[in-house]
N, C-alpha and C positions, 0 to 999 in steps of 0.2 A: 504494500500500500504506500502510495506516495505521501510524503509529509507535506504539511502546509508550508507555504513560502513565508518566512519571517524576515522581511527585508529591513535594511537600515532606513530610517526616515529622519528628516530634518525637523527640528522644533522651530518655533517662531523666532527663537534667538539664534538660529543657525547651527545649533549643536546637533551632532549626529547621535541618535539613539538606536539601539537594536531592539526590535520588538521581542519581548520575552514570551516564550511559549509557556502557557500555564501548565502544560503536561510535563514540562521539564526536559524538552528536547535539547536545550543548551547544556544542561547538566549531563545528559547522556552523551552528547557529542564530546564534551570535555573528558568524560571518563574514557570514551573510546580512544581519544588522542593519547591520554596517559598510558592506557594499556598497550597501544601500538608502540609507543616509545619504549616502554618496559620490555616488550617482546623483542625489540631490536637491540636492546642494551642490557642483556642479562649478565654479562661478565665472561662468558665463554662464547667464542665465535661459533662453535658447533650448534649450541642451543639458539643463538641469535638467528642462524640461518634456517633453523627449523621453525621457530616461532614467528619470526618477523614476517615472512611471506604469508603464513597462515593468517596472522592478525590483519595484514593489509587486505587480504582477499575476503575475509569472513566477518570481521567484527562489525562492519557497517550494517549487516543484516541480523546481528544477534539481538535477541530479546533482552530485557532487563535481567531475567533469571540466568540466561546464558552468559551475559557479561559478568554477573556476580560469580558464577562458577569459574569463568576464565580468570578472574581476579584471584580467586582462591588458589587455582593452579599456579599462578605466577608467584605466589607466596611460598611455594614448596621449595625445598632445597634443590639446587641445580643438579647435583648428581642423580638424585632420585627421579626428578622430572625427566631428565635425559634418558634414563634407563626405561622408564615407563613408556615414553613416546616411541622408543626403538623396540619395545616389546621384549626387552631382555629380563625385565622383572615385572611382576604384577603390582599395580597400585593398591594400597590398602582400601578397605571399604569406606574409610572416612574421607577419601578424595572423590570429588565429583567426577563421575565416569562418563557422563553424556558428552561434555565438551572434550574431555580427553580422548574419547572415541573418535570425535570429529577430527581432532588433530592427527591422531594415528592414521585415520582414513585418508587424510590429505597428503600423507608422505608418499614420495615417489617409490615405485617398486625397487626393492633392494636397499632402501635406506636402512642403515644399521647393520647390514651384513658386513662381517669382518672376518 
C-alpha cells in the first residue's frame, strides 16, 4: 500500500515545515535508517556484507513487528548472529526466527560453505 505524501510546506513566515504523519511514518523511517546503518557497520566486514544488502532491499517493506524483530537480531553478539545466518548453529528459541529466516533465505547459494 502506498503511503500518503507528506511534503514540506512553507509557513506564512517563510519557514519550511515537514508535515508530520500522525501514524508515525517519520519515526518508522528514522528507525529504518538507523537499522540500515547498523546493518552496514557491524564491526566485521563479513557480517556487514550479509546484513547490509538485506537491510537495503527489505527493511522498507517491513512491518513494525518485523522491524522490532530485526532490531533484536542486531543486538545479538556478532559471532552468534554470523553462525546462525550461515546455518552453522541453530539460534536459541529466545531469538526471533521469522526475520532470521528471511535473512537466511536471502543469502546466495553456497554462502557459508567453507
